[in-house]
N, C-alpha and C positions, 0 to 999 in steps of 0.2 A: 602644575595645571589646572587651571580650573573645572570645578568636578562637570562629569558628565550630565546632561541633563537626559532624562528617559525618553523623552520627544524624542530627541535630537540620534539617540539611540535607534529609538523604533523607526525612525526615518532611512537611518544607515541600512540598517536589516531591511526596509523596503528596499534599497538602490541595489543593494547585493544581490536580493533575489532577483530584481526584476533585470537589472543590467543595463538601467538607464536612467538618467535624472529625470526624465519626462516622465514615463512609464510611471516612476513612483512615486512624484508629483500629484498622478491623477489617483494613483493608490492611497494616497494620504492627506487627499484634497487641500494642497498648497499650490500656490504659483511656484514654476520653474525656476524661477530665480531665489525666493526663499530655500527651496532645496538643496540648489546649487550652491547659496553661501552657505548654509549650515554645515555640507560637506567639507567647504573650505574652512571654515571654522574650527570644524571635528580634525581636521589634518594638522591645523594650527596647534591645536591643545595637545594632541598627540607626540607633536614633532614626526610624524611618518607621515608618506606617501601612502594613502589607504588607497587607492583607484589608480590604474592605467585607462585614460582616457583617449578614446579612438572615434571616429566617426558614426560605428555603428552605436555606439554606447560606450560603456564600462565595466572593466574587469577587475576583481579584487589583487591586492600585491599582496607579497604573504605576511605582510604587518595586516592587511586588510584583512585575509581572511583569518589571522589570529584573535582580530578585535571580532570579527563576526562571530566565532565560538562563543567569545566572553560576553559577549552581547546578548546574543540569545540563553545564554546560560543566567545573565543577571535578569531578564526580563521576564523568564520562566519564574525565577526566583519571587520577583515582586507579583506577578500574577498570583501563586500560591498563597503569598501574603494577604493579598486584597480578598483574595477567594474564603482564607481562614477567619478572616476578620467579620465578614457578612453574618448576615442572620440566616444560617441555611437550614436550622430549623423549620424555617415557615418555606422556603422552596430554593431549591440550589438554581443558581441564575449562572447562565456564562456558554463558553463555547468549546466544544472539543473537537480534534483533528483525528479521524479514525484513515488509517492507510491500510488497506487490505487487500489480498488476491482476486483474482475472479472464483475461486472455488469457494471461499467463505461469502463475498456479496451475493452468490447466486441460490446457495444452498442454505445459509446460518444467518445472515447478518438480517435479511427482511423482517423476520420474526422477532429475534433478538431485540430488533433495534424499535421496532411498533413498541412493544412492551417498556422500552427504557423511556422513549419521548412521551407513551404516556402517563407514565409515571414522573417523570421531571417537564412539564408543561413549558418551564420557561429556560430550557436549554433546549439548545441547538447542537445538531452533530454534523459534522461536514464530511462526508466518506469520499476519500480517492481511490479509484483502482489505480493499483502498480504490481509490477515483476515484482517478486521476492526481493531484488537488491536493492530495489528502489524503495522498498515498504525500511527495509533495514536503514539504509541511508536516509530516510524521512524523518524517521523515529530519532538516531544518533544526533542527527545536524538541528533538531529542534522543529522540522515541519509539519511534524505529526504527533501528537501525544501519545496514541496508540497506534500499536501495528498490529495484525494478522497475517502469518505466513504460516507455510508448510516446516513442519520442524525436523531438523537434520542439517538446515543450513547455518553454518557459521556465523553467529552473530554475539562478538564478546561484546561486552560492556552494556548489555539488554538484559534484563531480569525477564524470565520466563514462565510462562503459566500457559498449561493444556484449554484448548479451547474444544474443538469438535474433531471427530474422525470421519472421515469418507472413506467409499470404495471406489476403485479406479475400474471400470467394467470398455470392453469392448464394442466399438460401434459400427456395424456392417451396414451397406445397400441391402433392401430384401431378398435381390437376386444374385447376392455374392455366393460364392462356394462354403463359406464358412454360417450363411444363414441357417443352415437347418441345425448348429452345435448348438449348444446350450451351454459348454463351458471349454474353455481353449486355453493351452499354455501361451507363454510368450513367445517361445520359440517357432510357432504353427503360424505365428504371424509374420514373420521375416522377411517371406517371399514375396508380401504383397506391400504396396506403396502406402505409403502414412499420408495423412490430414493433420497438421499439428498445428500447436499457436505457437507464436513468432519465437525465434532464439532469446533467451532471455528467463523466461519462465519456466517455475522450478518443475513443471511437468515434462515440458519436452527436453530439458536437461536429464531428468530420470529416464526417458525413454533412450538418450541417447547412450546414458551409462548403462541400461542392461542391453543394450542393441548392438552395441560396440559399432563396427563399421558395414554391418548388414542392415543398418536401418536407412531407408530409403524417403526422406520428407520430402514426398513431390509437391505439395502445398503448404506453406504456413500459413495462418492468418492470425487476426487477434481476438476472436471471442468464441466461445462455446458454441452459439447460435451459427458463426461462420462455420466453423468446424463442421456442424451438423448438416447445413446446406450443401456442402462442398462431399460429403460424406453418400449423400441424398444422390448427389450428380454422378456419382460413382468414381472419382479421383481419387479414391484411395478409403482406408479404414482408418479407425482414430483409436484411442485410448484418455477415456475423460469420468470424471467423476459421474456415479453412477445418477446419485440424486438431483446434478443438475441437467441433467438429459434424458432424464423419464419421462417428462411429458411431451417430450419429441418422437418417441416410439408410435403413439400412436397417433400422433398430426404431420408426422413424415413418414418416409418411404424408408423406415430404419429400422434395423433389429440390435437389441443385448445382447450381450454375451458377456459370461461371466468370466474373470480373466483369473484363472488359476494360479496364484504366484502372491507368496509371503509380502511382497510389497505392495501389495494392491490396496490394500486398506495402508493408508495417511494418518497422520496427526497432522494438525493445524494447533498452533499456538500463537500464544499472545505474547506478544513485544514491548517494554517499555524501557523508558531511563528508569534512573531511580526514582523508586515510588514516592520516597518523603518530600522527592521537588515535582512533583505531580500535583497542578493545580485540583482544586476540590469537584468540578466539573469529570475530570478525566479520571478522577482516582471512583465518583462515580460509578461511571462507563465501566471502569476496568472491573468493580465488586461486580456490578450486574453479568458483565461475560462471563468471568469467572464462576460467577452461578449456574450461569447458563447450561456449563459443559456438566452440572452435577443433577441439572434437571432430567 
């Protein structure tokens, strides 16, 4: 079999991730015909059908999924090699892909990333907000270099490091029956409707676990800000990280109550694949985030 070209493998990954020859062509800045021919040549070289082609695009076959895994791994190794051969003593250059949940993005990453990019001006960090399962998948599949999510979620094959901790509190409208209290237990909340993040978020799953069948999610939205607005409109109460929503207490008609439960304190963690395979820019970010935990 003719040796694979790295460019062909990069194009293959682009087609796999976009699910379309034409979208991949735009992404890699090549003609559609050129991308299509590359994929046909790749199938001929491997002796396997890599794509199921249909009117809306392409999907990977079992062979294609196997090749995608190896291609991502190989391209990541090449990135590491190139990075390690560069003159990093002068300045790290490159691109780091970070996937994180809203808790990390809202509470901690703005300051941490500001310090990082200030000290690495030639390095670009792309941040994608995902739920926990999506973060883990992105790191495992090579779509993200570093992930940040709530500890306690099974993430086999990832190496974990502590990041920051946050405190969950209860958010209620100013005229709510609970607004006069300063501290509440979770059992006191179960008689009320809840506003929550959409299904799949670590926080929503935690509340469902603690509330069992007695918890009523009246409204589910995508962001902390939307939760606050729904609570202010008296559509329910909410449980959110205190540091993320504290500014809303003065700008909106809301009250924050301490949640007196041992699980109200959560730990966030950093997850990466094998550290030795991380490109130098990603290793630099990992070291910076780990150090921020100690400050």
